[in-house]
N, C-alpha and C positions, 0 to 999 in steps of 0.2 A: 646205304642210302639210295633210294630211288630218285635220281635227279629229275626224272620226268615229272613225278608227282609233286616234288617240292617246287620245281620251276613253274609248273602249271598253277599251283596254289598262289604264288606271288604275282604271276602274270594276269590272273583273273581280275584282280583289283589293283591295277598298276600304281595308282596314286595313294593307296591306303596307307602304306608305310610312312610316306612323307607326311600325310595328314595326321597319322596316329601320333607322331612325335611333336605335333603342335597342339594337342588337346589332351585333357584329362590325365590318365596315367602316363601317356607318352611325354607330356611336358616335364613331369618329374624325372622320368627315366633319362630323357635327353639332357636335362640340366645337371643331374648327378653324374652322368657319363662324361659330359664335356668338362665338368669340374675335375674329374679324375684324369682326363686327357691333359688338361692344362697343368695339372700338378706333376705328371710323370713323363710327359713328352720332352725330348731335347728341345733346345731353343729354335733349332732349324733342322732341315734335312729332308730326306726322301721317305715317304710313307706309303706302304701298301695297304689299301682298304679292300680286303678280300671278303666277298659276300656283301659288298656295300650297296647293292641294289641301285636305287635311284640316286644315290650319292649325297644323302642328307649330311652325313658326317664328312664326306669328302669335301663338300662345299665349305663346311665349318673350318676344316683344316686349311684349305686353300686361302680362305679369308684371313688366316693368321700367318700366311707366308710360307707354308710348307708346300713342297712339290709332291703331288699325290698321284698314285696309280690306283684307279678304281677298277675292280674286277668282280664279276659275278657269274653264276651259271646261267642266268636268264638273259637271253638276247633281247627279249621284249623290254625288260627293265633298263638294260644298257642303252637301248635306242632312245628311251625317254631321258635317261641321264645325259646323253650326248646333246639332246636338244635343250636341256636345262642348263648344263654346265659348260658346254664347249665354248671356248674363246671369249670368256667374260673379261673384258678389259679392265674392270674395276678391282679385280682381285689382285692382291699383292703377291700371292703365290701362284700356283698353276696346277691344273689337272693335266699331268704329263701324258696320261694314257687312260683310255677306257676300253677294256677288253674282256672277252669271255674267258673265264678260268674257274677251275675247281680247287677248293682248299686242299684237296688231297694230292694235287699235282701242280706244283708251281715251277715246273721245269723250264718254262720260258724265261725265268729269271735266274741269274747266277747266284752262287753262294754270296752271302753278306751284301746283297744289293740294297738293303733298306736300313734306315735308322730306326724304324718302328713298323710294326705290323698290327693292323686292326683286323680282328676276326669277330665281328659283332653279330654273327648269325649262323655261320656254318656248323659250329660244334653242337648246337642243340638240334641239328638234323642228322647227325652222324650216329645212326643206331647200331652200326657194326663196330665192335672194339678195334678191329684192324683198320677201319677207316679213321677212327680217332687217333690211333697211333701214327698213321701216315700223315694226317693233317698236322699233328704236333711236330713230327720230324721236319716237315716242309717249312713250317713257320720258323723253327729253330735254325734251319739251313739258310733261309734267305735274309734273316735279320743279322746285323753285324754284332760282334761281341760288344757288350755294353748297351746294345739297343734294347728296346722295350716292346713287349707284346701285350695286347689288350684282347681278351677273349670273353665274349658273352656266353653265358650258360643259363640253363634253367634247372631248378631242382625238381626231382621226380614228384614230390608232394604238390608242387604247383600244378602239374597236369591232373592230379587227382582233384584238386580244388576246382579247376576249370570244368571238369567233368560233372561235378555236383552243381556248379553254377548254371550250366547251360541245359535247359530242360530237355531238349531233344538228344542230348548226349548221356543223360543219366542212366539210361538202360545199360550202358557199358559196365556199370558197377555190378550188375548181376551176371556178367560174363566172366567165368573163372579164368579163361585164357587171357582176356584183356587185363584183368587185375594182376595175374601172375607175371605177364610180360612187363607191366609197369613196375610192380613191386620188386621183382627179382632182377630185372635187367634194365629198368629205366626206359623201356621202349613204349612209346605212345603211338598207336596206329588208329586212325580215326576213319570210320567208313561213312561219315556224313559228308556228302558232296560239297566241295567248296570250302571246307573247313581246314584249319591247321592240322597237319598230319606228319607222319615220319619224324616224330619228335624223340629226342633223347634227354632224359632228366637225370641229373647227377645226384649223388650223395655228397653233400658239401665236404665232409671229412676226407673224401678221397681226392679232391681237386688239387690241393697244394702238392701232395706227394706225386700225383700224376705229372704235373708240369715240371716239377723239380727233377724228375727222372729224365727229362729231355734237355736238361742243361739250363733251366731258368732259376734264378734266385727270386723268390717271391717278394714283391714290394707291398702288395695289398690284395685282399680278396673281399669284395663288398657286395651288398645288396643294393641295386640301383633304385629300388623302391623303398627300402628302409622301413621305418616304423609306420609309414603311411600306406603300406601295401593293402590294397582293397578299398582305401578311402582317398586315393590320389585325386579324384575329381574335386573333393572338398578343398584340398590344398591348392589345386590348379586354379580354382575360382578366385583365390585371393591374389593371384598374379597381377590381375588388372584392378581388382577392387581395393586391394591394400598391399601395394608393392613392398612396403617396409616389412609387413608381417610375413609376406612370402619369402623375402630375402633372409629374414631371421630364421624361419622354419627350415629353409633350404640349407642354411649354414649348419644347423643342428642335425639335419638329415645326413649331410656329408660327414660331419664329425662322428656320428654313431654308425655309419654304414657298414663298418667292419665288425660290428657286434655279432658274435657267433650265433646268438639267439635269433637273429633275423634271417640267416642264410637258408634254413630249411624250407621256409614258407615264402621266400621272396619270389616276385614275379620274374625278374631277370637278375642274374648275378654277373659280376665282372671280376675276372682274374687279371692281375697286372704283374708281369714278371720281367726281370732283366736277364738278358742272355749272358751266360758265363763266357769268359774268354776260352776256357778249355771245354771242348765238346763232351757231352754226356750222352750215352746211348743206352736204351733199355736192352 
């Protein structure tokens, strides 16, 4: 992973990710993700939010009484996070630390430092398999036995869908090297300035075996866009216009989010795993 390119992409539009989770497809993704967090997190404890950017999820966690460490590779995003989140007296929990760190190197924290780890961004930028191995090892190391990890992923077919969707990126489909890298290795490299790049798309069938080989017992593996992938804005509109309909649809979305038929074409996927007491190494 080229951390320079990835960091520059997110720093170019510093408020975009916060705003994205408050509109259209982001509303659905955030509500499904937080529902999974509420379902699988311990009642209290220390949480590492690695790759947490501006701290949208860190704020949600602190509001619910958790003690949160927010880390990201982008100093620009962390500066904004400090101004947004630092020293909020109304939160029952706390943002214990906001610091720069890479998911592949969590050496600043000791073994079993956290009750849960959120990695809701780094893995879909780790194009090198060695980097993915290292990030998985580090997550397994810093979470306590019985603790839980939440890892966001993207399917490789999702990158193909976005390439078709965006008019000025469609030319990549005629580039054999681009198609081969995406199809054979899940690697998405975008040469359009200012756009998402250095992406890694998974094959869903490989996700559970991968994380279980690092000592995690799978709790669930879901699509955070579910059956509304591609039509999220239609559902998001009902959040204000018909809250009861939105709540009912969201409940059904969460109930069906682990349907295997949804995973290959999902916008974002979420793996949830519990750390075994006995360590497993590949």
